[in-house]
C-alpha positions in Angstrom: -41.6 -90.7 -73.5 -40.1 -90.2 -69.8 -42.5 -90.1 -66.7 -40.4 -86.9 -65.8 -41.3 -85.4 -69.0 -45.2 -86.2 -69.1 -45.5 -85.4 -65.2 -44.9 -81.4 -65.7 -48.3 -80.7 -64.4 -51.7 -82.2 -64.4 -52.3 -80.8 -67.4 -49.8 -81.6 -69.5 -51.0 -85.9 -69.2 -53.7 -88.4 -68.4 -52.6 -88.9 -64.4 -53.5 -92.5 -63.7 -52.3 -94.9 -60.5 -52.1 -98.5 -60.6 -53.1 -100.5 -57.0 -51.5 -104.0 -56.6 -52.5 -106.1 -53.4 -50.4 -108.8 -52.8 -51.2 -111.5 -49.6 -49.1 -114.5 -50.1 -49.5 -115.7 -53.4 -53.0 -114.1 -53.8 -52.7 -110.8 -56.0 -55.3 -108.2 -56.7 -54.6 -105.6 -59.1 -56.8 -102.3 -59.3 -56.8 -98.7 -60.9 -58.6 -95.6 -60.6 -58.6 -95.3 -64.6 -61.9 -96.1 -66.6 -60.6 -98.7 -68.2 -58.3 -101.8 -67.8 -54.9 -100.7 -67.7 -51.8 -103.3 -68.7 -48.2 -103.2 -67.3 -45.5 -105.0 -67.3 -47.9 -107.8 -68.3 -50.2 -107.6 -66.0 -53.9 -106.1 -65.8 -55.2 -103.8 -63.8 -58.7 -103.9 -63.5 -61.0 -100.4 -62.8 -62.6 -100.1 -59.6 -64.2 -96.7 -57.8 -61.1 -96.6 -55.6 -59.6 -93.5 -54.0 -56.9 -92.6 -51.7 -55.9 -89.8 -48.9 -52.9 -87.6 -49.7 -49.6 -89.2 -49.3 -48.0 -87.0 -46.6 -43.9 -86.2 -46.4 -42.5 -86.0 -42.8 -40.1 -87.2 -40.4 -42.3 -88.9 -38.8 -43.2 -92.6 -40.7 -45.7 -93.6 -38.7 -47.6 -90.6 -39.4 -47.0 -91.1 -43.2 -50.0 -94.1 -43.8 -52.6 -93.4 -46.2 -56.4 -94.5 -46.7 -57.5 -96.3 -49.3 -61.1 -96.4 -49.6 -63.4 -98.6 -51.7 -66.8 -100.0 -52.0 -68.2 -102.7 -50.2 -68.9 -104.8 -52.6 -65.3 -105.3 -53.0 -64.6 -108.9 -52.0 -60.6 -108.6 -50.9 -61.5 -105.7 -48.7 -64.9 -107.3 -47.6 -62.7 -110.7 -46.4 -60.1 -108.2 -44.3 -63.1 -106.7 -42.6 -64.6 -110.2 -41.5 -61.3 -112.6 -41.0 -57.9 -110.9 -40.3 -55.4 -112.9 -42.2 -52.1 -113.9 -41.1 -50.1 -113.1 -43.1 -49.4 -109.1 -44.3 -51.2 -107.5 -47.0 -48.8 -105.9 -49.0 -49.8 -102.4 -51.3 -47.7 -100.7 -54.0 -48.9 -97.8 -56.3 -47.7 -97.1 -59.1 -48.5 -93.8 -60.8 -47.8 -92.9 -65.0 -50.3 -91.9 -67.5 -52.6 -93.2 -69.6 -51.1 -94.0 -72.5 -47.3 -94.2 -71.7 -46.2 -97.2 -70.3 -43.6 -95.4 -67.9 -44.6 -96.3 -64.5 -43.0 -95.4 -61.3 -43.1 -96.8 -57.9 -45.4 -94.0 -56.2 -45.9 -95.6 -52.5 -45.6 -98.7 -50.8 -46.9 -99.8 -47.4 -49.0 -102.5 -45.8 -52.4 -102.8 -44.5 -53.0 -102.5 -40.9 -56.8 -102.5 -40.6 -60.1 -102.2 -42.9 -63.4 -100.3 -41.4 -66.6 -99.9 -43.1 -69.2 -96.9 -43.0 -71.7 -97.0 -45.2 -71.2 -98.8 -48.8 -67.5 -98.1 -48.5 -64.6 -99.8 -46.7 -61.7 -97.6 -45.7 -58.0 -99.5 -45.9 -55.8 -98.3 -43.1 -51.9 -98.4 -44.5 -48.7 -97.7 -43.1 -45.4 -97.0 -44.8 -43.1 -99.4 -45.9 -40.6 -97.7 -43.6 -42.5 -98.1 -40.8 -41.0 -101.8 -40.0 -37.5 -100.5 -40.2 -38.0 -98.0 -37.3 -40.5 -100.1 -35.2 -39.4 -101.0 -31.7 -38.4 -103.9 -30.6 -39.7 -105.7 -27.2 -37.1 -107.1 -24.7 -37.2 -109.9 -22.7 -38.3 -108.7 -19.1 -37.7 -110.2 -15.8 -41.2 -111.8 -14.9 -42.0 -114.9 -12.5 -44.0 -116.5 -15.6 -42.1 -118.1 -18.6 -41.4 -114.6 -21.4 -40.7 -117.6 -24.4 -43.9 -118.0 -27.4 -45.5 -120.9 -27.1 -43.7 -123.5 -29.6 -40.8 -120.6 -30.5 -37.6 -121.7 -30.9 -36.6 -120.2 -27.9 -39.4 -122.2 -25.9 -38.5 -125.2 -27.8 -41.6 -127.4 -27.3 -42.4 -129.5 -30.3 -45.2 -128.5 -31.5 -46.0 -131.8 -33.4 -45.7 -133.7 -30.6 -48.3 -131.5 -28.8 -50.9 -131.3 -31.4 -54.0 -133.7 -31.9 -56.2 -133.9 -35.5 -60.5 -133.6 -34.5 -63.1 -132.8 -36.9 -65.8 -130.3 -36.1 -69.1 -131.6 -35.2 -70.9 -127.8 -35.1 -70.4 -124.4 -35.0 -72.7 -122.9 -32.6 -71.1 -119.3 -33.7 -68.3 -117.8 -35.6 -65.7 -118.2 -32.9 -67.3 -121.0 -31.0 -66.3 -124.5 -32.0 -67.9 -127.9 -31.2 -65.1 -130.9 -31.4 -65.5 -134.4 -31.5 -62.8 -136.3 -29.4 -62.0 -132.9 -27.5 -63.5 -134.0 -24.1 -60.7 -136.6 -24.0 -58.4 -134.0 -22.9 -58.9 -132.5 -19.4 -61.0 -129.3 -19.5 -58.3 -126.3 -20.4 -55.8 -128.3 -21.8 -56.2 -126.2 -24.9 -56.3 -122.8 -23.4 -53.7 -120.5 -24.6 -53.4 -123.0 -27.9 -53.8 -122.9 -31.4 -56.1 -124.1 -34.3 -55.1 -124.7 -37.6 -56.8 -124.9 -40.7 -55.4 -124.7 -44.5 -52.4 -122.7 -43.0 -53.6 -120.2 -40.8 -54.2 -120.5 -36.8 -56.4 -118.7 -34.2 -55.6 -118.3 -30.5 -57.9 -120.4 -28.1 -59.4 -118.5 -25.8 -61.1 -121.3 -23.8 -61.7 -125.1 -24.0 -64.7 -127.3 -21.9 -65.2 -130.6 -23.1 -66.2 -130.8 -26.4 -66.4 -126.9 -26.8 -63.7 -124.5 -28.2 -63.5 -120.9 -28.1 -61.4 -119.1 -30.8 -60.1 -115.6 -30.1 -61.3 -114.2 -33.6 -63.1 -116.5 -36.7 -61.0 -118.4 -39.1 -62.2 -118.4 -42.6 -63.0 -121.7 -44.1 -64.0 -123.6 -41.0 -67.3 -125.3 -41.2 -69.0 -128.4 -39.6 -67.3 -131.5 -41.1 -63.9 -130.6 -41.8 -60.9 -131.7 -39.4 -58.5 -129.2 -37.9 -55.5 -129.3 -35.8 -55.5 -128.3 -32.4 -52.0 -127.8 -30.3 -52.1 -127.7 -26.4 -52.0 -124.6 -24.4 -49.7 -123.2 -22.1 -50.2 -120.7 -19.2 -46.2 -119.9 -19.2 -46.0 -121.2 -15.2 -43.0 -123.3 -14.7 -45.7 -126.5 -13.3 -47.0 -126.5 -16.6 -43.8 -126.2 -18.1 -42.4 -129.0 -16.1 -45.3 -131.3 -15.9 -47.1 -130.9 -19.1 -44.3 -130.2 -21.7 -41.2 -131.5 -19.9 -39.7 -128.6 -20.9 -38.3 -127.3 -17.7 -34.8 -127.2 -19.3 -35.7 -124.1 -21.9 -38.5 -122.4 -19.3 -37.5 -118.5 -19.8 -39.4 -116.9 -16.4 -37.4 -116.2 -12.9 -39.6 -117.6 -10.2 -37.0 -117.0 -7.7 -37.2 -113.0 -8.2 -38.0 -111.9 -4.5 -41.3 -110.4 -3.8 -40.1 -108.5 -0.5 -39.0 -104.7 -1.7 -36.0 -104.1 0.7 -36.4 -100.5 0.6 -40.1 -100.5 1.7 -40.9 -101.4 5.3 -38.9 -103.2 7.8 -35.9 -105.2 6.8 -37.3 -108.6 8.7 
């Protein structure tokens, strides 16, 4: 029987929803039913799960939903502690128990997770926001506007990286690195640390101490990571540190004198 034939009213069927979360190669499948549901060869496991209502309006940025799960759900708890570099998408399928005709009811991606009591609220935005989100334009500014190691920057990430070991972790964002003191203090400021395909921004480098912008899952004493030299986007740094002045994206010669303010002299 078709989905529309059964879904004429709540009383005429047994509506259930399937929730599929995907991040890279990782997939989590859940259902709000009281038993496992098999759909398209995949098993959706029942968990305590609710969501806010789906609203249709002209503003796609207000068409998001909130999915609430118990704090014990590992996939959501991990999102609360470690923000992954790869986006996590959510697809909701809606159908009726005993009928294999499910439709794609909603699709989007996770933008944040917040906790309260024994529950976690997963904030999701509609997939259509990616089509209407305004993009940033290049600005005239003194410092370089290019992202470090991007195609426009042109600096080689591999040529400016070093493989070092972690000797201790005083906190989740503070690392003690073996050999980092061989580089001048601040050498890695504004750079990156890479482990298992994930990156974190480096806020500070002093001696063997490295401070990250936020925790990175999997880091522990004894493992090795890649550190990438940082850049303050100044013309002098681009030339002396990276020998990359030909790709410098700033405008350091923009006049600082406003001709419409004060004397013309």
